[in-house]
N, C-alpha and C positions, 0 to 999 in steps of 0.2 A: 644202300650202302656206302660212304663216305669213302671215296680214292683219294692216292696221297700223290703228286708227285714230289718221289722225292730224289733225282741225281739226275741235271739235267746240263747238257755237253752237246760241244764241236769241233767242227775236225775239218781242214785244211792240207787238199793235195800238196806239194813238193814247189810247184811250178807255176812262179807270178808275173804274169800278164799284162805289165801299164797297158792299160787303156789305145795313148797314144803306138806306143809299139803294137800291138794285136792293127790298132789304126791305116797305118804305114802296111804290115804282111797284108790286111785283107790288099787297100790298094797294089799293091808286085800280085797277089793269087787275081782278083779281080778285074785291077784296070782299059785293058788290054779289052776287055772279052765284056766283059758286062757294061753297056753304054747309059748306064743308070746311078752310076756307082761312085760320082762325084755328087752329084745329088745325097743318093743319100746317104754321101760317108759326111755330111755334116750330124750324121745322127750319133755319131762317136764322143761330138763334146756334146751335148745338152741330155744326157741319153743317165746323166745326171754320175755315173762309171768310172773310177779312180786306174779299179783291177780288180782282176780274178784270176784263182785261184785254176792250176787245171793239172789231169794225172800224166800228162804225160806232154812234153818241151816244146815251145812254137815252133819252133822245126819242121816238127810231124806234120803241122797243119801245113806246107805244100807239097807233100807228097800223094801221088794218088790212094786212094787205102779206097779196099771190098769191106767187104761182113765180114770176110774171116779174123785179119788182124784190129779191123774194131771192137767184134768182140770179143779178143783173147786184148788188147788194151783198158778194156772194161774189164772182163772179170778178172787181172792182175791189182790195175788200181780204184778197185771199189771196193774188192778182201783189204783191201791195206784202209780206206777209208772203215770202213766198216769195226776192224779191229779196233780203231784207232777213234773213231766215235766211242764204241761199245766200251771199252778199256778204263775213258776218261766217266763218263757214264757210273760205271759200277764205282769207280774211288767216291765218286761225288756225292754218294748214297752209303757206301762206306759197306758195298755191296761182296763178292767175290761168284766171278761165274758159276762156282757150285750153286749158287743159292737162285741160280737161273729156271723158274720152273717155266714158262712161259717167253720163246723171245716172234715179237714178231720186227718183220722185214722191207721196209719202205724200197720201191728203188722201180724205174717204167726206163732208162737208155741202158738197155745192155738185154741180155736173160743170160743166164746161167740158170741152167737143171744137170747136177743137184742149186736150190738156193744159195745163195748169199753165207744164208748163216752156216749152214753144214759145209757151205767153201772154209769161213771162220773157224770150222769145231774143231780143232786139232793145236792151234793158237789158240784160247779163245778158254779151254777145258771146261763144254756144257755136260753138263749131264749123260749122259747117253737113253736119258730120259724125255731130256726138254721137249718141251708139249709148241712146234715150229708153223707160223703161217705170213710168212712171204702173202705177200701182195702187190699186186702187177697194173702196172696205167692206170696210175693215180693223176699223176700230171705232177704238176702247182696242189694239187689240192691235196699231195696226200701228207701233207706233214701235219697233217688236219686232222686229215681224216686217220691216219695212223696214229693220232693218241686217243682217237675217238674210242679206234679200236680196240686200242693196250685200258684206254680204261673201260671198257664194256666187261671186255675178259677179268679185269684186275673186279669189279665188284659182282662176279657172276660165281668166282672162288676166290672165296675167303684165304688170305695167308695171301693170295699167289705171286711172287713173284712176276714181275712183265715185264722186259726188258724192250721197247723199242729202239730200233736203226733207222735211220732213211739220212740214205746215201743215191742220188742223182753222179752222174758225168759226163752231162751236160757237150759239153767242148768237142768229146768222141762222136758226138753225127755232123763236127760241121761239112758240109758238101759245098764243092766250089764245084757241080757239073752242071750242079741245074739251073745256075743264074736265073729264079729265084728272087723277091724283095724280102722272104723271110726267111732266107736264110740270112739275109744279109743284115737283117732286123738280128739271130740268134746269135751274130758272130758276134755284133754291138752293145746284146745285155749277162749271152749264159756263160755260166763258169761250170768248176766243178766244189761238191763240198760232203759235209754231212752230218748229223744229229742223233745224237740218243737222246735218251731217258729212261731210271727209275721207278716203278709203277703197280703200288696193292694198294689193298683197303689197311694199311697197318699200318697205324704212323708210329713219329720213330725218335723218338726222346733228343730234345737236345738240335731238333733242326723249325728255318725256322717250317709255316707250315704251310704247305700247297695243297687243294684241292678241286678233283677235276671232278666235273657233272661231266653228262648221255649230252655229244655233240651233236650235231645234224645240219642233214642237205641237203639243195633244194639243184635237180637240174629241171636242163628246158628240151624242150621238144622241140627237137629239128632243128639243132647246133650243131652234135657230133664236126661243120666243116666248123668249126671259130680256133680249138685247139688240137693239138694233133699230132701222128706219126701216119707218113705214108713209106710204109713197107716195099724198099725196087732191092735189085740185084744190089748199092750198092752199097744198101743199109739200109739209118733213118735216114727221112728226113721229116723239117720240125712241115708244124700243119699250124700256121698263126697269122690270125687273122687281126686286118686294121683296125675293123669296126671294135673293140676287147673295152676300152677306155669307151669311149658313147653307150657297147653293153652296160660296164658297171654305172653310167649316170644315171641309165633308163632304168634297171633291172635292182644293184646291189642294194636299195634300200627298203623294196621289199621284202629281200632271202631275209635281210637283217633281220626286218620286225619276225619273220616268221618265224627264224632262230630266237631267237627273247622271247615269246608266247609258246614258246617250244621249254625255254629253260623256264617261268614265271619269273622276267625280269622283265623290264622294258629301259628304253634309253639314254633315262637320268640316273639308271642306275649302273653302269659302267662306265668306270675314272677309267677303263683306258681302251680303246681296241689293238688290236694286236696282227698286225695284214702283215699277207706277203709281199714283198711288195716286188709287181713282177715286172716293174720298169716306172718310169720317170712322171708319165705318164698315168700311169694305171693308179701312182700311189693321188696323184693330183686328184683325180676324178673318186677314189676315194676318198679323198677327202670331204668334197664337195656336195656326194651322196647321201653321207651322215650330219652332211652339216657340221662339219668338225671345222673349229678356226684348221685357215691354209697353214701350212706348216707343222703342226700340228703331232703330224706324225715321225718322230726325227729320228728316230730311230731306227724306223724301216726306211728313213733317205739314209745312211749312215749305213748301211748294214748293207747295200746296194750302189755305196759308191768305194765300197772298203771290199765289195766281192762279190761284188754281181747279182745277177736270178741266180740262181744253186737248185733250182726247181722245190719242185719237196723238201729239203730241209732246207729254207731260207725263215722260214718266219718262226721256225724253235732258234736261230740265230735270232730274229728279237727280241724273239724272247727271254731268251737268256742278258739282254743287255739291257732288255724293261726290265728285269728283277733285282740284276743288281746294279744299275741305276736305281735300287729304292724303292725303286714300282709300288705299288701293296696294293686293293681293295680288292673292288666286282670288278672280272675284264673279262675280255671275247676273243678267243686266235678268229682268225675267217681269214679264207684264200679260195681262190677261180683257179681250176682246172676243169683238162677234158673231159665231155661229160651232151654243154657246157655243163657247167656242174662248180659250184657256193657251194665249203665245207662252212661248218664253226663249232669251236666247243667253249663258256662257256668254265670262266679259272676262277681260281680267287684265290689272293696271293695277301699273306697277314704282314700286322709286322713287324718290319726284324726288330726282336727283339736290344 
């Protein structure tokens, strides 16, 4: 059954954090306690990031925080991002919230039980018989994996309207107590954001046809320590191994070939790979692994420059940028996340009328 993407949106929280300002604040926080900070601080200027956004103001990061206030900030900020992104996607598709039969929510940066779609239920106006599918723990792969899950549900429920909402508040996991290199790199890279998509098996008249095919995942054994969270009394602590760019160089082409085979496609048929920009080095590594012209992943670098790495929703920011920029033809969305996992989703964008 053909599955269509009808609406696609992105949303950012209210506090814009300029990279230079973040570096100055981090220098104050880490400078006297972390001897390697001066050397690592050079990555602020080489990361390809000009700014990112946060659900809390920059002053928040100078104070100590534990689980209670971190998660309270998550629930408040993520709920607002959920409502913003979901409302924009519904408007883009011409749907009302009461039309939605199933909502898929993706988030790995906080704990909410009831989950985010229930937190936002009253404000959104969903029906009381809506099917809820919350997904946790997918990390940076969550945008592509979430699209794959939503696509599968739409393919299996003829005519059902599926709303996917992907929200991450990475900044709230900022840690100044552990003094690990991964925490500095996270401070350099991560921001907050959300994205949403409206998906169904029914075409809508007058819209540019965008179709989604079956997703594909590849997980590598014995790679649990490459990316994820440590959990302790203070909160979530990022696991972000320095081997990621070299791992991409060695392994990503093979995983992509498997995804293409599963979709009955080949590399020459792909007009555009739409990739999660984990960082400047990762984007360059992806171009090398897939034998793409260096600099061709321009939308990825632009999103990274303007909003940082927002984890799961970032690839949907890239997807929206590529489509709005006139990109069309056969595409392949791809992202890497904890597991260690590669997630892929083939999609086709018709030429705009």
